[in-house]
N, C-alpha and C positions, 0 to 999 in steps of 0.2 A: 960433311963437316961433323966433327965429333960433337956429341951432345953437350959437353962441358964448355964449348966455345960459344954456344948460343947465349944471347942476352934475353932475360925475361923482363917484359915491360907490361905495365897496365896503364890505363888512361883514366884520369879523374875528370869527371864532368862537373858542370857548374853547380849541380845540386848535391854534390858529394858522393854520388854513385860512381861505380867503376865499370870500365869495359876491360875485360881481360882477366888474368894475365895471359900473354901470348909470348912465344919464343921466336926470336929473330936472329938472323945472321948479322954479325958486325958489318957486313957489306950491304945490308938493306938500307935504302935511302929513306929520308924523312918523308918524301912524297909517297912512298909505299906505305909507310905507317899511317899517313893521313887517309889514304884510300881505305885501309882496313878500319879506321875509326868511323868513316862515313858508312861503310858497309855494316858494321856492328852496332851503330848508334841505335839506342832503344826507340821504337816507333811511338811510344806513348809520351815522349817528351814534347813540351810546348816549343822549345827552341831546338831546331835541328838543322844541320848543314845540308845544303843542296848539292854541294860538290866538295872535293878535297881543297879547293881554293878558299872555301869558307872557314876552314879549320886552321887554327894556329896551335902548334904544340910548344909547350913551355917546359923546359927542364933546367933545374938549378937556376931559375930566374931569368933564363935566356930564351928568346923565341928562336926556334930551330929553323934553319934554311932548308928548302926542299932538296937542294942538290947535295947536301951533306949526308954522309952515311952514319949509321948508328955508332960505328967505331970512331968516327971523326968528331963526334959531339963531346968527347972527353967527359963522359958522365961520371960524376963522383960515385964512389962505391961500386963501380963497375968491375973492379978487380976482386971484390969480395965474392966468395963462393955462394951460390944459391940465393942471391939477393934479387928481389923483385923491385925494379926501378919504376917509380910512379912519375908519369908525365901529366901535365894538365892540358886538357883539350878545351880550347876556347873557340866558340863560334863567333866569327866576325865576317859579316857579308863583304864580298869583294867591293872595292872602291867604285867600280863602274856601276854596279847596282845601286849603291848608296847615292852616287851623283845623279843617276837617272831619277831616283825617288825624290831627291832634293830639288831637282829642276821642276818637277811636277808641282811641288809645294810652293816654289818661288814664282810661279806664274803671276803676272801682274793682276792684282785684284781691282776690279772696277768699283770705284766708290761713287756714290751718288750724293751730290751736295745740292741742296735746294735752299735758295734764299728768297725770301719774300719781302719786298719793300712796300710798305703801305703809305 
């Protein structure tokens, strides 16, 4: 693929720091981007994704679907030459993990009530 067909992306983290920029083919999927984000995530951050499913990528205010390609995302400014497109990488634990943690917290609590009648 010619060099000028590649799309240059960087990923902005919750604290304002960036991962990248990296060059991708327009045929690269969002799932591939998420894998790269997980691999490149700084180890010193408090909040870190455990898997690609924990990462949400946001571009132009829209959460990108895993099955979409970079070319299908219709990124604004993608037609301009040599522009680095910034996507926001948000860590959001998967729903299964969140539900499991919530169930542990929701276990019935035994309360003890004592009444003394004199």
